[in-house]
C-alpha positions in Angstrom: 0.0 0.0 0.0 1.1 3.5 -0.8 -0.6 6.6 0.6 0.0 9.6 -1.7 -1.0 13.2 -1.5 -3.4 14.5 -4.2 -3.4 18.3 -4.6 -6.1 20.2 -6.2 -5.5 23.6 -7.8 -7.7 26.4 -9.1 -6.6 26.4 -12.7 -2.8 26.7 -12.1 -1.9 23.1 -11.6 0.5 22.9 -14.6 2.4 26.0 -13.5 2.6 24.6 -10.0 4.0 21.3 -11.2 6.6 23.0 -13.4 7.6 25.1 -10.3 7.9 21.9 -8.2 10.0 20.3 -10.9 12.5 23.1 -10.7 12.4 23.2 -6.9 12.6 19.5 -6.1 14.4 18.2 -9.1 11.7 15.7 -9.9 9.6 15.3 -13.0 6.0 15.3 -14.2 5.6 11.6 -15.2 2.0 11.8 -16.4 -0.2 14.8 -17.3 -3.7 14.4 -18.8 -5.9 17.3 -19.8 -9.7 17.6 -19.7 -9.6 17.9 -23.5 -10.4 14.5 -25.0 -11.8 13.1 -21.8 -15.4 12.0 -21.2 -15.9 15.3 -19.4 -14.9 17.5 -22.4 -18.5 18.3 -23.3 -19.4 19.4 -19.8 -16.6 22.0 -19.5 -16.2 25.5 -20.7 -13.7 25.8 -23.6 -11.3 27.8 -21.4 -11.0 24.8 -19.1 -10.2 22.1 -21.6 -6.4 22.5 -21.5 -6.4 22.5 -17.7 -4.9 19.4 -15.9 -7.4 16.6 -15.3 -4.8 14.4 -13.6 -1.0 14.4 -13.1 1.7 12.5 -11.3 4.9 14.1 -10.0 7.8 12.0 -8.9 11.1 12.9 -7.1 13.6 10.5 -5.5 11.1 7.6 -5.5 8.3 9.5 -4.0 5.1 10.6 -5.7 2.2 13.0 -5.4 -0.7 13.5 -7.7 -2.5 16.7 -8.7 -5.2 18.3 -10.9 -7.2 21.4 -11.4 -10.6 21.4 -9.8 -13.5 21.2 -12.2 -15.5 24.3 -12.7 -18.3 24.5 -10.2 -16.4 22.4 -7.7 -15.6 24.6 -4.7 -11.9 25.4 -4.1 -11.1 26.2 -0.5 -7.4 26.7 -1.0 -4.7 24.6 0.5 -5.7 24.4 4.2 -5.5 21.6 6.7 -2.4 19.8 5.4 1.3 20.4 4.7 3.6 18.8 2.2 6.8 17.6 4.0 10.2 17.1 2.4 12.8 15.2 4.3 16.4 15.3 3.1 19.1 13.1 4.7 22.2 14.8 6.1 22.6 17.5 3.4 21.8 20.9 5.0 23.0 22.8 1.9 20.6 20.8 -0.3 17.8 21.3 2.3 18.4 25.1 2.3 18.4 25.1 -1.6 15.1 23.2 -1.7 13.6 25.5 1.0 14.7 28.7 -0.8 13.4 27.5 -4.1 10.0 26.6 -2.7 9.8 29.9 -0.8 10.5 32.0 -3.9 7.4 34.1 -4.4 5.8 32.7 -1.3 5.8 33.3 2.4 8.4 31.9 4.9 6.6 31.1 8.1 9.7 29.6 9.9 13.1 30.3 8.4 15.3 27.3 7.6 17.6 26.9 10.5 19.1 24.5 13.0 16.5 23.3 15.5 16.6 22.0 19.1 15.9 18.5 17.8 19.1 18.4 15.8 17.9 19.0 12.3 17.7 21.9 9.9 14.1 22.8 9.4 11.9 25.5 8.0 8.2 26.1 7.0 6.7 28.1 4.2 3.7 28.7 2.0 4.6 28.6 -1.7 3.3 31.0 -4.3 0.5 28.6 -5.1 -0.7 28.6 -1.5 0.6 25.1 -0.6 2.2 24.7 2.8 5.6 23.0 3.0 7.9 21.8 5.7 11.5 21.1 4.8 13.5 18.9 7.2 17.1 17.9 6.9 18.4 15.5 9.6 21.9 16.0 10.7 24.5 13.3 11.5 24.0 12.0 15.1 27.4 13.3 16.2 26.5 16.8 14.8 23.4 17.2 16.9 23.4 20.0 19.5 
């Protein structure tokens, strides 16, 4: 069994996935549009090239995403947080954190924590909350 996040966006899913590709170094492995789907006749023309379903993979992990369908409420990205854990590479952790934070809001700067990791929190420019954690070597813990 795999439990995988599924993110819904309000028409900017493809832009978000492209952004995450740059930030996380992963790739969009599947992207399907509403055009050509059984839903095509039910949607406005402006929505046909939006993302009906996509898969994003990075370092063996995956999440899925899509644009909401018109008429479906979009409440933003509340009640969850995407977490990135990087082993023992604070420089890479800070790089990922800064990339995700670009154009967004840092809610806790990336820094060494009392539990012996580098950690930070942010809301990206698409409104998705992220935590970036980078565990340090056991002998480097405070």
